[in-house]
N, C-alpha and C positions, 0 to 999 in steps of 0.2 A: 333616181332609185342608185346607189353605190351597189359597187361587189359584192362588199358583204353580206347587205339585203337581197342581194341575188341569192345570194349562196345559201342563207336562209328557208331564204322560199323554197329553193330547188329540194332541196334533203328530204322534205318529208317527201314529196310527188313521185322521189324517186324511192323512198322508203314504199310506200304504197305501191307504187307498178312493182317492185321485189315479190313483195308478196301476194300479188292478185298471179305473177307469171307462175310462182311454186305454185299455190294452191288448181292452179286448173291443170300446172303437168303433173303434180300428185296424184291429182283426181282421171289420167286420166292414165296412170299405168296399172298393170294389170296386178290380180290381188292373187298371190303364190297360197299359203297357205287360211286353212279355220283358224280358229279361236284359238289351238290346243297343239293343229301338224300344220309345220312349220312348211308342208310340199304342197299337199292338198288341201282340196275344198270341196263340200256338198256340191254335188252336180257332177262332180268332174268322171270322166266318163278316165277308166285305162283300160290297157292289154293285159294285166295278166300275168301273167307264167307262160311258158314250153319245153316240156319236155324234163321237168323238175324231179330226179328221183326219188321216189314213197320210200318206205318201208313195208313193203309189199312185194319192193322186188322191182317193179314196175315205173314207165315215167309217165307223168301229169300234165295236161292241160288246160285251162282253162277253159278251151276248146271242146276239151271232151265233159261237160257239165252242162251246158247248154238248154239241154230239157230244161232243165233247175229255174225258174224266176226268180229264185233268190240263193243267193250265196256266202257265209258269213266265214271271211276270214279271216283267221287270227295269227297271230306273231308271236312265237311262243318257242317255247325249248326244255329241254331238262336240267338243265344248270342252276333255273333262277327261281330260288324258292316264291313267290308268288306266282311265275311260272306252275308249278310243281302243285301250290293250293291251289289252284282254280280247274282240273284237270279232270276233276270228276266235273265240275261244272260242268263244262264242255263235251263233257262226256254225254251228262245227262241234256246236254240244248241237240245235240246230236237225235239223243233219240227221238225226246220229246217232235221233232219236226218230223221226225217217220211215225209216231203214235199217232200227233193232231190230223195227221197226212198232208202238213201245210209243203207245198211243192221245195222246201229250200235247203242246205247240203249245208254240211262244215268245213272248211280242207284249214290243215295244219302248217302253215309254213316256221320251219327254224333257219332262222339263216345265220346263226353264231357256227365258232369255227375249233372253238376253244373241245380237247379232247372225249372231256364228255360231254359234247355238245354234236360227233360228226353223229354217221349214221352205223357203225354195228350199236353204240349207245345209245340209237332213236328209237332202232327195231327193238334190242332188249326193252326199253320201254314202254312203246307201242302195245309187247305180247303181255310184259307187267300187265299193265295198266287198260288190258284190254279194251284202245282205241276204239272208237266205234265211228270216228275220222279219218281220211289220209292225212296219211302224215310225213311232208316231205322240205327235204334238204336243200336249200335256196343254196350255195356253195360260193355264189359271183354277189353276191346281198345285192343284185339289181334288184330279185320282184320288192324288197321291203325299202327302196333306196325309190324306186317307182311310186310306193305308198305317202310315203314318207314315215314309217314307222318307225319310231325308235325304241318303242321299250317292249318285255314283256312279261305279260300278253297286255295283245292290244290289238283290237277288232276294228273290220271295215266292214258292214252289209252291201252289196252288190246288188241291184234291180237287175231287171231282163234284159235290160240294155248297156249290162256292165259299167253305170256309175255312179260313183259311193251315195244312199243315200243315209249311210250314216256313219259314224268311227268315236271311236274312245275305250272307252273301258264297258266291259259284258251286266254289270250293274254296280251297284252304289257303298258296296262295301269289300271290306277283303275277304268279312271277318262270311263263311255264310250264312251263321244264327243270323247275323241284323241284317241281312240284305233285303229293301223294301222296294228298290224300282227298279227291275229287273228289263234294262233299257235296249239288249236286241231281241227280246221276245214284242216287246212292247210295239216296238220301231215292224215288226213284221206282221204283227195282227195288226198294225195299224192298215200297212201296205195292202195289201189282203182283202181288207174290207176297205178300201177306197179310200183310204184316209189318209190327212195331214200327216205329220212325226213332230209330234209338239221337240220332242231330246233328240236334237240331229246328231249330237257332237258334245264327247265329254271328257273329261282327261283322261289319256290314260295309267295306270296307277304298274307301276313295275318294276326289273329292274333294266338299266341303259343297254336296247344292241349291241353287242362287241363288234364293233365298225374296223375293219383294218384303215389304219392310217396310212397313205401313200406318200413316197415319196414324191418334192416335186424335181 
């Protein structure tokens, strides 16, 4: 066998070995995000937040909600039209948790820092709309980054262990009259009944969170 024939026989073996090596390496890599979330996956545990200022003039932490079995975290704001359109539905969700005596609570977090989204505007919005939930300001934007939130509104359901059991949209249509699937309510009903959640992740619909760009 001459040198040319040896090279031709060796090349396919080299390619095969390289493909197998890459496949083994790829399967060993951690999954960083879900189908629609770049950072978080279902089952991930979050540390949440500490001492975030609220529109009620108090500081709030996730630990304050330890008596609740489920925490619905929604990243929202004043300036996004999608977020504004969902305000009544978020209010309704918070009220239903109380009416149905489901041990769940809603917390809204705003991570935008333009003037119309700062605390004075947040307080006015909460008062004008009679928010039935905590409305907190994530000035550092670190809480949104921790959750991998990118849009407003974007929803997360945390269980008693504060693991993410659902993330994405509140429902399946931005127009309330056309909604046929209420993902958050269905997820919590399943959890209360001890059943698996059929739809654990959906694509959030809304404006992009205005993350500050940092100079390198």
